[in-house]
C-alpha positions as CSV (number, residue, x, y, z in Angstrom):
1,M,17.5,-12.3,13.1
2,K,19.0,-12.2,9.7
3,H,16.6,-11.7,6.8
4,P,17.1,-13.0,3.2
5,S,19.0,-10.5,1.1
6,F,17.9,-9.1,-2.2
7,N,19.9,-7.7,-5.1
8,T,18.4,-4.2,-5.3
9,K,20.4,-1.6,-3.3
10,K,18.5,-0.9,-0.1
11,E,19.0,2.8,-0.8
12,D,16.9,2.3,-3.9
13,V,13.9,0.8,-2.1
14,F,11.4,3.3,-0.8
15,V,8.7,2.3,1.7
16,V,5.7,4.6,1.5
17,I,3.4,4.8,4.6
18,P,0.2,6.8,4.2
19,A,-0.8,7.9,7.7
20,K,-3.9,9.5,9.2
21,D,-4.0,9.6,13.1
22,E,-1.7,6.5,13.5
23,D,0.4,7.6,16.5
24,R,-0.5,4.4,18.3
25,Y,1.3,2.2,15.7
26,L,3.7,4.3,13.7
27,S,6.8,4.1,15.9
28,S,6.6,0.3,16.0
29,L,6.1,0.1,12.3
30,I,9.1,2.4,11.5
31,E,11.4,0.5,13.8
32,Q,10.4,-2.9,12.3
33,I,11.1,-1.5,8.8
34,Y,14.5,-0.2,10.0
35,A,15.2,-3.7,11.5
36,L,14.9,-5.1,7.9
37,G,17.7,-2.8,6.8
38,L,15.5,-0.5,4.8
39,V,16.4,3.1,5.2
40,K,14.2,5.1,2.8
41,I,10.9,5.5,4.6
42,V,8.4,8.1,3.5
43,V,5.6,8.9,5.8
44,V,2.8,10.9,4.3
45,N,0.9,12.7,7.1
46,D,-2.6,13.1,5.8
47,Q,-3.6,16.0,8.1
48,S,-3.4,13.9,11.3
49,T,-4.8,15.5,14.5
50,D,-2.8,13.3,16.8
51,H,1.0,12.9,17.2
52,T,1.6,11.1,14.0
53,R,3.8,13.8,12.5
54,D,5.8,14.3,15.7
55,I,6.6,10.6,15.9
56,A,7.7,10.4,12.3
57,E,9.9,13.5,12.7
58,G,11.5,11.8,15.7
59,Y,13.3,9.5,13.3
60,P,15.9,11.7,11.5
61,E,16.1,9.6,8.4
62,V,12.4,9.4,7.8
63,I,11.0,11.6,5.1
64,V,7.8,13.3,6.3
65,L,5.5,14.8,3.7
66,D,2.4,16.7,4.8
67,H,-1.1,17.2,3.4
68,V,-2.5,20.5,4.8
69,I,-6.0,19.0,4.4
70,N,-7.1,15.4,4.6
71,L,-7.2,14.0,1.1
72,G,-7.6,10.3,1.7
73,A,-5.5,7.2,1.7
74,G,-5.2,7.1,-2.1
75,A,-3.9,10.7,-2.3
76,A,-1.5,10.1,0.5
77,T,-0.1,7.0,-1.2
78,Q,0.2,8.9,-4.5
79,T,2.1,11.7,-2.8
80,G,4.6,9.1,-1.4
81,I,4.9,7.3,-4.7
82,A,5.5,10.6,-6.6
83,Y,8.3,11.5,-4.1
84,A,9.9,8.1,-4.5
85,V,9.8,8.3,-8.3
86,Q,11.4,11.8,-8.2
87,H,14.2,10.4,-6.2
88,D,14.9,7.5,-8.6
89,A,13.4,4.6,-6.6
90,Q,13.9,1.2,-8.2
91,I,11.2,-0.4,-6.0
92,I,8.4,1.3,-4.1
93,V,6.6,-0.6,-1.3
94,T,3.4,0.7,0.2
95,I,2.2,-0.4,3.6
96,D,-0.6,0.7,5.8
97,A,0.4,2.5,9.0
98,D,-1.8,0.5,11.4
99,L,0.4,-2.6,11.6
100,Q,-2.4,-4.7,9.9
101,H,0.4,-6.1,7.7
102,N,3.6,-7.8,8.9
103,P,6.5,-5.6,7.9
104,K,8.6,-8.7,7.4
105,D,6.5,-9.5,4.3
106,I,8.1,-6.5,2.6
107,I,11.2,-8.6,2.0
108,R,9.1,-11.4,0.5
109,L,7.5,-8.9,-1.9
110,I,10.9,-7.6,-3.0
111,L,12.4,-11.1,-3.4
112,W,9.5,-12.2,-5.5
113,M,9.7,-9.1,-7.7
114,E,13.4,-9.8,-8.3
115,E,13.1,-13.5,-8.8
116,H,10.1,-13.4,-11.2
117,N,10.8,-10.0,-12.9
118,S,7.4,-8.7,-11.7
119,D,6.3,-5.1,-12.1
120,L,3.6,-5.2,-9.4
121,V,3.5,-7.6,-6.5
122,I,0.4,-7.5,-4.3
123,G,0.4,-9.0,-0.8
124,S,-2.8,-11.0,-0.7
125,R,-4.6,-11.6,2.7
126,F,-6.6,-14.4,1.1
127,L,-4.0,-16.7,-0.2
128,Q,-3.3,-18.2,3.2
129,P,-5.3,-18.8,6.3
130,N,-5.8,-15.4,8.1
131,K,-8.4,-14.4,10.7
132,I,-10.4,-11.8,8.7
133,P,-13.7,-10.3,9.7
134,T,-16.7,-11.5,7.7
135,S,-17.5,-8.0,6.6
136,R,-14.1,-7.6,5.1
137,I,-14.4,-10.9,3.3
138,W,-17.6,-9.9,1.6
139,Y,-16.4,-6.5,0.8
140,N,-13.3,-7.9,-0.8
141,R,-15.2,-10.4,-2.9
142,I,-17.4,-7.6,-4.3
143,A,-14.4,-5.3,-4.8
144,N,-12.5,-8.1,-6.7
145,V,-15.4,-8.6,-9.1
146,V,-15.7,-4.8,-9.7
147,S,-11.9,-4.6,-10.1
148,Y,-12.0,-7.4,-12.7
149,F,-14.6,-5.6,-14.8
150,L,-12.7,-2.3,-14.6
151,T,-9.2,-3.5,-15.0
152,G,-9.5,-6.8,-16.9
153,K,-7.4,-8.6,-14.2
154,Y,-8.9,-10.8,-11.5
155,L,-7.0,-10.8,-8.2
156,T,-7.8,-12.3,-4.8
157,D,-7.0,-9.1,-3.0
158,S,-7.4,-6.0,-5.2
159,Q,-7.6,-3.7,-2.2
160,S,-4.5,-4.8,-0.4
161,G,-2.5,-1.9,1.1
162,L,0.7,-3.9,0.9
163,K,2.3,-4.0,-2.5
164,A,5.6,-3.5,-4.3
165,I,5.8,-1.5,-7.5
166,R,8.7,-1.4,-9.8
167,G,10.0,2.2,-10.1
168,S,10.0,2.1,-14.0
169,M,6.2,1.3,-13.9
170,A,5.4,3.9,-11.3
171,Q,7.1,6.6,-13.5
172,N,4.3,6.3,-16.0
173,M,1.3,5.9,-13.7
174,N,-1.4,8.6,-13.8
175,L,-3.6,8.1,-10.7
176,N,-6.7,10.3,-10.2
177,Y,-8.6,8.9,-7.2
178,D,-8.0,10.1,-3.7
179,G,-9.7,7.2,-1.9
180,F,-9.1,3.4,-2.0
181,E,-10.1,3.4,-5.7
182,F,-6.4,4.1,-6.4
183,C,-5.7,0.4,-5.8
184,M,-7.8,-0.5,-8.8
185,E,-6.1,2.3,-10.8
186,I,-2.7,0.8,-10.2
187,I,-3.9,-2.6,-11.3
188,K,-5.6,-1.1,-14.4
189,H,-2.4,0.7,-15.4
190,A,-0.3,-2.4,-14.9
191,N,-2.6,-4.6,-16.9
192,S,-3.1,-2.1,-19.7
193,T,0.6,-1.7,-20.1
194,K,1.1,-5.5,-20.1
195,S,3.2,-5.2,-16.9
196,Q,3.6,-8.4,-14.9
197,I,1.2,-8.6,-11.9
198,D,1.7,-11.2,-9.2
199,E,0.1,-11.9,-5.8
200,I,1.8,-13.7,-2.9
201,P,0.3,-14.7,0.5
202,V,0.9,-12.4,3.4
203,D,0.0,-12.2,7.1
204,V,-2.7,-9.8,8.3
205,V,-3.9,-9.0,11.9
206,Y,-7.2,-7.2,12.6
207,T,-7.9,-5.4,15.8
208,P,-11.1,-3.6,16.8
209,E,-9.4,-0.3,15.9
210,T,-8.1,-1.3,12.5
211,T,-11.5,-3.0,11.7
212,A,-13.3,0.2,12.6
213,K,-11.0,2.5,10.6
214,G,-10.7,0.4,7.4
215,Q,-12.9,-0.3,4.5
216,N,-16.3,-1.9,5.0
217,L,-19.3,-2.8,2.8
218,R,-20.7,0.7,3.0
219,S,-17.5,2.5,2.1
220,G,-17.0,-0.2,-0.6
221,L,-20.3,0.6,-2.2
222,N,-19.5,4.3,-2.1
223,M,-16.2,3.6,-3.8
224,I,-17.9,1.5,-6.5
225,S,-20.4,4.4,-7.1
226,R,-17.5,6.8,-7.6
227,L,-15.7,4.5,-10.0
228,L,-18.8,4.0,-12.1
229,S,-19.9,7.6,-12.0
230,P,-19.8,9.2,-15.5
231,F,-18.7,12.4,-13.8
232,S,-15.7,10.9,-11.9
């Protein structure tokens, strides 16, 4: 199946995949990204204890970066973004490794960024009908309100793992949080620098495994506590 083409050279688009024990899904995700014609894939192995690293290394063109200790999703994403910036990425796309998101939506993010001259395009799970667990809906609502107060920008999906970042904006980002708080940091940086932030609807699929591993109300409250702590 032929996908819509975009203007940016595919060699200048880097897809960053933070991964912690994702050997069940990683191979399928990588192959689906390759099927889109994208060749710069960066897997950040966040001290996985399964075969995540072996699977990523089985694809010669995949760049594998290792954390010797588990630092968290935010730190893993930051490592991948930093690598992409160092290698002159024009567009950096982040996507979770658990196939929660549809890799085909990567193309939609890039096309939107090009057509609307956006600096940050976030794939929102809440702008179209998706089957989302109630706990995630409530968590996201709370997180969005907190994000608004901390960043000055209200979004429908401040915690989305699927986003496209313009390389020129990423060059100047200074992220400090290792957990999911980094999503708000990216938004805060973009808004404070008057960068253009957009959201577009994307697909999402939840399985019992992805629901158990992801964010929930308790982890969300812990995240909020860290963000509001005067010592953070």
